[in-house]
N, C-alpha and C positions, 0 to 999 in steps of 0.2 A: 771388878768395875774400876775403871780408871778415874783418876781425880781430874775434875774440870776446874779451870779458873772460874771464879764467880764475878759477876757484875751486880752491884747493888742498885736496885731502883727504889727510890724512896716512895713512901705512900703518896706524897704530893705529886710526884712524877707519874706514878700509876694512875692517879685520879685525872691528871691532865690528859693522858692517852685515852682513858675510858670515855671522858666527856667528849673530847674532840673526834676520836676515831671511831669508837664503839657507838656513842650516842649521836654523833654527827652534828654537834653544836658548833656555832661559830665561836671564834676565840673570845669575843666580847662576852658572849653568853657563858662560856666556860669560866672566864675570870669572875663573873658575877656569882656563879654557883659556888666557886671556891673562895669568894670574899677577898680577892686580890686584884691588883691592877692588871690591865691587859698586857703591858710590857713584861710584868713578872710572870704571868701565865705563859707568854711566849718563850721566855727563857726556860721555864720548867718543861715545857712541851719539847723544845728543841733538844735539851739535855736528855730527856727520856728517849727520844728517837735515836739520838747518838748511841746511847747505851744499848737499846734494843738492836740496832744495827750491828754493834760490836758482838753481841750475843750470837746473832744469826750468822754473821760472816765468819767469825772466829770460833764457833762451836763452844762457846762458854755457857755456864749455868747462870740463870737469872734468879736473883734473890730479891724479894720485896720486903723492905723494913724501914723503919725510922721515919724521921720527918715530924713536923708538928701538926697535929691534926685532931679533929674531934669527929666522932660518928654521929650523925643526926638522922632521924627517920625521914624518909621521902614520901610524899603523899601519893605520887602516881605509880610508884614501883614498890615491889616488896623488898628489893635490896636496899642497902643503906648507902649513903653518899658521904664522902669525907670532905670536909671544908677546912681549908687552911686557916690556922690560927697564928696569931702573933705577928711579928714584923715581916715585912717583905724581904725576900731573899736578894 
């Protein structure tokens, strides 16, 4: 097996993609879910999309790790949501 270059997607960036693209929420709703401002959400989302494009276009491995977050139970789904904690990026 050949070694692939890795691109690291933070848990915050992953959550931005999940809320916007998988759940189909508007950016303002996503920001509220993550407890961050809409401009901060937009920056996270744009960076996540840039990284995912790099992975797809250049055949790199995607690794999800890091970031400041807490896992909280969600009432309407069985899976858990990550909410951003701490200062805005």
